[in-house]
N, C-alpha and C positions, 0 to 999 in steps of 0.2 A: 846530617847536621851541617849547617852553613858556617864556614870558617870566617871569622872576622878578622879584618886587618888590625895590626897592632896600633894602639892609640896612645899618643904621647900628648899630655895636656899642654896647651899653649897659654902662657901667662899674659899674653897681650894680643888677643886675636883681632882686636878692632884697631890696632895700629897706634893708639894713644893710651898710655897707661891709665890715665885718669878716667877715660871713657870705659875701658875694659873693667876697671875696678867699680865704676858706677853701676854698670850692668850686673856685675857679680854681686853687688850689694843688694840687688832687688829681692832675693829670697828672704834676706834678714829684714829688709824694710817691710815686706809683706807680713812677716811675723810681728813686727813692732805695731803695724797698723791694725791688723786683724785682731790681735790679742789685746794690745794696749789701748787703741783708740776706738775700735768698733765693738770691743767687748765680746768677741766670738768665744764659743766654747773652745778650750785649749786643743781638743783633738781636731776640730774643724780647722782652726788656725794652723795646726801642724800639717794637716793634709794639704791645705791650700798653698802653704809656704813651700812644701815639698814639690808640688806641681810646678810652682814658679821656677824653683831650682832646676827641675827636670827640663823645662822648656828652654831656660837660659843655657843649660849644658848642651843641648841638642842644637839650638839655632845659633847662638853666639860663640860657643866654644867648640862647636863641631864634633861633639862626642856622639858616636853611633847610638841610635835609640836603644838597641838591644843591650849595649854595655851600660848606658845610663840607667835603664830599668834594672838590670842585674845588680849593678852597684847599690841601687836603692834597696833591693830585696835583701842583700847581704847585710846592709846597715839596719834594716828593720829587724832582721833575725837577731842581730847582735844586741839590739835594743831590748829584745825579749829575753834572750839568754846570753849573757848573764844579768843584765842590768835590772829588768823587772823581776827576775827571779830572786835577786837579793832583797829587793824591797818587799816582796810578798813574803819571803821567809822571815824577815825581821819583824814585820808587822804581825805575822801569825804568832811568833813567839811572845811578843808583847800582849797580844789579845788573850792568849792562854792565861797570863798572869791576872788579867782583869776578870775573866769569866770564872776563874778559880777562887776569886776573892782575895788572893794573896797581894794584889796590887794595893788594896785598901789598907792592909797591914803596913805596907811600905809607907804609904801616905801618912798614916798615923805616927809612924816612927819619927818623922820630922818634928812633931809637936812635943817630943820628949827632949829635944835638943835645946829649944829656946822658946820663950813666950813673947819675944819682941818681933812684931810683925815684919819689921824691916830686915831683920836677920833671916827670918823665915822666907822673906821674898827672895833673897839672894840664894839661899839654900835650895829653894824650890824651883825658881825660874832659871837661875844661872847654873847651878850644880846638877840638880836632878833633871832639869830640862836638857842639859848637855848630855846626860846619860841616855835620856829618851831619844835625842837626836842621833846619837851614836848607834843605837840599836833599832830605831824604827824610822825617825824622821817623818817626812810625809805630812807635816802639819800637827802630828801628835804632841810634840813638845809644847807648842803654843796653846792648843786646845786644852790640854791637861793642866798645864801650869796656870793658865788664866782662870780656869774653873776652881783650882785649888786656892788661888789668891783670893778670889771672891768669897770662897768658903771661910776664910779667916778674917774677912771684914773689909777687903779692898773694895773701892768703888769699881763699877763694871769697866769703865774706860781705863781707869788707873791700872787695873789688873791686866787688861788686854795690852796696853802700851808697854807695861813692864815686861810681859812675857815676850812680846815681839822684839824689844830691844835686847833682851837676854839671849834670844835665839839667833845670835849672830856668830860669836866666836866658835861654837862647835860645828858650824854647818859644813865646812870644808872636809871634815872627817866624819860626816854623818853616814848612816847606813853602812857601818863598818868600813869606812874609808872610801866609799864608792866615788864621791865627786873627784877626789884627788887621784884615785886610781884611773878614772876615765880621762882626766886631764892629761896624765902622762901617756896613757895608751893612745889617745887621739893625736897627741903631739909626736909620738914615736920615740919617747924618752923613757928612761928607767924611773919607775916611781920612787925609787930610793933617792933620786936626785931632786925630785919635785916636792915630795912630801915635807921635807925639812924646811924648805922655803916658805910653803903655805903655813906651816905650823908656827914658824918664828914671827911672821908678820901678824898672824892672828893672836899669838901670845902677847905681843906688844899692844894690840888692840884690847886684849883682856885686862889690861891695867886700867883701862878707861871705862869700860862698860859697867862695872859694879858701881862706880860714881854716878854715871848717868842714871842707873836704876835707883840709887838712893835719892837723887834729885827728883826723879818722877814719883817715887813713892811718898817722899815727905819733904820735898824742897831743900832749901838750904840748911834747915834744922836737922834733916835726916843725914845729910852729908857731914855736917859738923859733929853729930853725936855717934855715928856709926862708921866713919871713914876708916878706923883701924881694921875693922872686920872686912870692909870692902877691899881694902888694899891687900890684906892678908890672903883673901880668896882669889884675888886677881893674880898675885904673885905665884901662889901654889898652883893654880890651874894653868897659868902660863908656863911655869917652869916644868911642870909635868908634860905638857904638850911638847915643849922644846926638846926634852930628852926622849920620850917615847916615839915621836915621829922620825927619829933617826935610827930606829931599830927595826928588826924584822917584824915586830908587832905594831908597826905604824897604823894599821887599820883599826887598832883598839885605842888609839890616842885619847879619844874623848871618854871612853870607858874608864881608863886609868885616871885621867884628869879629874873626872867627876867624883869617883870613889875616893881617891886620895885627898881631894879637897874637902870632902864632907868629913872624912875621918880626922884630918888635922884641924878642921874648923871646930869640931867637938872638943878637941884638946885646947884650942885657942880660947874657947868660951869658958874653960875651967879657970883661966887666969885673968880673963878680961870680960867685963860685963858692960853692955851698952846702957846709957841712961835714957830716960824719957820714953821707954817702950809703952807704958800705959797710955800716956798722952798721945803718942803717935798712933795708937790704936783707934783713937777718935778721929784723927786727921786723915788717915788713909781711906776712910769711908766717905769723905766729902767728894761729891761729884766733880769731875773735871769739866763736864759740860752739862749743866742742869736741864738744858733744852731736850736732850735725848735721854739722860739718866733720870727718868721720872719715878722709878721705883726704888725705894730705899733698900740698901743692902743690910741684911741682918747676918751677923757672923754666926757660923754653924759651930755648935759645941762639939768638939772632937773628944770622944771618950777613949783614953788610952789605958784604962784600968785593966782591960783584958789582954793587953800585950804582954807577951812573955818572951824570953830570950829565944826559945825555940821557934816561935811564930816569926820574930824578926829575922832569924836565920833562914827560915823557909822563904820569906819574902825576898831574900837576897840571893836565893838559889840560882835563878836564871842568869844573873850577872856574873856570879862566881863560875858557873858552867861555861859562859861565853869566854871568859879569860882562860880557863883551863883548856877548853877544846881548841881555841885558836893558838894557844901557846904550844900545845902538843903538835898541832899541824905545822907550826913553824920550824919544828926540828928538822934539819936537812934530810935525814933519812926518811922521815914520815912524808915530808913535802915531796920528795922524789917519787915515793910510792903513789901518792895522790895524783901526781902529774902524769903517771903512766896511763891513766884512763882518758887523757886528752886525745882526740881524734882529728888530725888535720885532714882537710878535704879541699881539693882543687875546686874552686867556685866556677860554676858553669857561666860561660860568656865572658869571663874575665881572665881565667887561667891561660897563660901564654900570650895574651893580647893586651892587657892593661899595663902600661908603663908609667913611671913617675916622670917628673920634669927633668930628671938627670938621665933619662932613657934607660933606666934599670927596671927590673920587674917590680911592680907595685905590690905593697904588702897585702892589698885586698885580693890578690889572685888566689889566696888561700884563706879559708875560714876554718877555725879550730873549734870543734865541739868540746867545750870545757865543762866537764861533769864534776868530778870530785876535787878538782883543784881550786874551785871558786868558793868565796864566802857563803854563797847561798846553800851549798851542800852542807857546810859546817853548821850554819844556822838552822838548817832543816834537822840535823841531828840534835842540836840543842833544844829545839822546840819539842821534838818527840820526847826527849828525856825530861824536860820540864813537865809536860803533860803526864808522863808516867809517875814522876816523883809526886806530883800533886794528886795522884790517884784518880785521874779523869779517865773515863771510858775512851777506848780507842776511836769509837765512832764519834764522840764529841770532839776529840783532838783533831781528827781529819775533817770533821764537819766545819770547825772554825777555819781551817785552811781554805775550804771551798767557798765559805762566806766571804773571806777576804779576797780571794781570786775574783769573785763576781763584783765586789766593790771596786776593784782596781782596774776593771776592764777598759774603761775610757782613759785612765791614766796610762795604762799599758800601750794603748793605741797612740796616745800623744807622744810617749817616750820613743816608741818604735819609729814614728814619723819623723821626729826631730833627728834621730840618729840616721835615718835614711836621707834626710836633707843634708846632714853634715857629710855623709859618705859621698853623695853625688856632687856636692860642691867641691870636696877635696879632690876626688878622682878626675873631675873634668877640668880642673885648673882655676876655678872661681876663687877658692881660698887663697891660692898663691897670687892671683892677680890683685886681690885686696891687700895682701901682705906686702907686695912690692910697692904699692902705692903708699900705704901707711908708713913704710919704712923711711919714706922721705922726711918724716919728722925727726929722724936721726936721734941725737942724744936726748932729745926731749921726750921721746916716746916712753921710756920706763916710767915717767911721771903720769902717764895716761893709761898704762897697761891694766891696772885694777878696774878702771872704769868699764872696760869691755865685759868683764865678769859681772859687774854691778848691773849693767844694762841688760845683759843676757838673762840674769836670774830674775830681774824685774819682769821681763817679758814672759819667760817660760815658767817661772815659779820654782825652778829647780836649779841648784848649783851644778848638779850633774849635767843637765841638759845644756846649760850655758857653757860648761867646759867642753862638751862635745861639739858645740857650735864654733867656739872661738880658740880652743887650745892649739890646733894645728896653725891657725893664723898667727897666734903669739909666737909659736916656734919659728914660723917662717920669717917674721919680723926680726926675731933674735938672730937668725942666720944672716939676715941682711945688714943689721947694724952692730952685730957683735964683733966683727973683724976690726981690730984697731981700738976697741973699747977697753976700758979698765978691766972688765970681767972676761973678755974673750968670747968667742962664738958660743961655746958650750955653756959657760957661766951665764951668758946673757939669755940663752934659751931657757935655762933652769929658772932664772929670775922672773922672766916674763910669764911663763906658763904657770909657775908657782903663785905669783902675785895676782895673775888673772883669776886663778881658782879662788884665792883669798878674797878678791874684790866682790865675788858673788855673795859672800856671807852677809854683807850689809845691804845687798839688794833684796834679800829675802824678806825683810820686814815690810817692804813696801810693795811686794808683788801682789797682784789681785788675788791669787789663791790663798796667800797667808792672811790677807785682810779678811777674806770671806771666812776662813777657819776661825779667826779671832772673833769676828762679829757673831758668828754662830755660837761659839763657845760661851760668850757672855750674855746671849739672849738679846742681841741687838741686830736682828736680821735686817739687812739693808743699811747698816751703819758703817759700811766700809769707807766711805768718803770722810766721815767724821774721824775715824781711827787714822786714816791716811794723813789728815791734817795734823794730827798729834805726833805722828812718828817720823814724818818726812824730814824734819830738821835734824833729827838724830842720824838718820841715814846719810844726809848730806855731810854732816860734821865727820862722820866716821869714814866716808869714802875719800873726803879731802885729806884727812889724816893719813889714810892708807896710801893714797897716791904720793903724798910727800915722802913717806917712808920708803915706798918702792923705788922712787926716783933716786933718793939719796943712797939706797942700797946698791945702785949701779955705779956709784962713785966711791972714792976712797973714804968719804965721810962716814958711811955706814956699811960699806962692803964687808967689814970685818964681822958683821952679824951673820953673814951667810955661811953655810956649812963648807 
């Protein structure tokens, strides 16, 4: 075995910080161009962008080839286990509810709550969509919510736009908290310091989103007639996020927020009834763009006569199990036992050789095989229990797992390559070079921090991938501008990483992947550009609002909102 010399990343290898940063930006630019402009498949864009990062690391930042490739390999593996494993397990569990027929019972349950389509729109797209995002993500909330809205009489574009705008607030804690977990891990921070920041800025956003949804569904009349319900749902959803994200069950933030909001909304509707629901039922079916919505939408009649208390309870079983299993796993003694199965391993080619900018051993010298301590293992248990409770044959239960693994093979490749790119950029010094240059914005930077998440999620289609790309950069900038700031170094790092992760939630609605999911769900294949024109203004409005909030949180004006 050939011993490699220790490598310490140089943050300014070209002698001018702006030039080093420009070269370091090339892999990100490659992703933006190939995926955003050239419309390459995501996995090809990921592979190409990683190759650019590898070349930049070796040629400009003088990282030995073996170390650069080894860093990439470790990043790719981490992308598969635990990140892809979490997504596969979550989608598997959801798919079992579909094939068992229990998901249809859950869908019918909403129609027992209200006959006003605008109320149902918020319950389905905002609340239930949030629950789907928490447990599955990966486009499922948009596809399912849009289809359900069309089923109750929404025009196709109206249903898609409503679902896309609704699928914002829950994204940072989607797939049992994966995006915010990866944001903290990539930045080298405790997730307990980052999660509350993301949750609080998204909670404030949640006060606005229901009103945007009402405006999309039924214009000014919808806002005027249903605003009390929208405000109530926004407050309950946001307050629940605010509280749960600061606890050991932070990764179930959206699960609690969705379930509690629906439960309290049912009570709210006992004392308050919206007006004009029947007339609104006629308006929501009016096409937003008659040039593409050529086929009329016929509301589907939902028969709830066969629903019983037992069937409703059985439909809720997966979500109850998730709460119970994750709550038990959070008990310190249980958590310690689960963690004993973790196996640290010295990573070949990096152990003893890879240093960080402070000339200390880099974190990536060691890789930990995380088996039972990760959410994917708990979701795996829940999925099996769900299948058994629903009396599905073992062969069918694991057959669905294999089906979903095959469906996700290209997504897995994309995620693996994005993480490989992030690892080699970080270990070679490219991320630090970018951070040092951007830190030149000084006190203004917190007003820009969410936009990195917005851009990253637009490009990759995933808040998780965006956080892996940019969270270390956010932390580096926080280190640079935090000293002497109102929040201090640690507080600034928590703010920038947390708001960067939050910024990705409003980039989700305009990402090419989300647009394709929405277009397919409503039966307008190739209608992505039309949908984009409808949702883009909402994405701009929300990211501007978020940037203002993030910036003010770095000052005494709103710093009191931070944990």
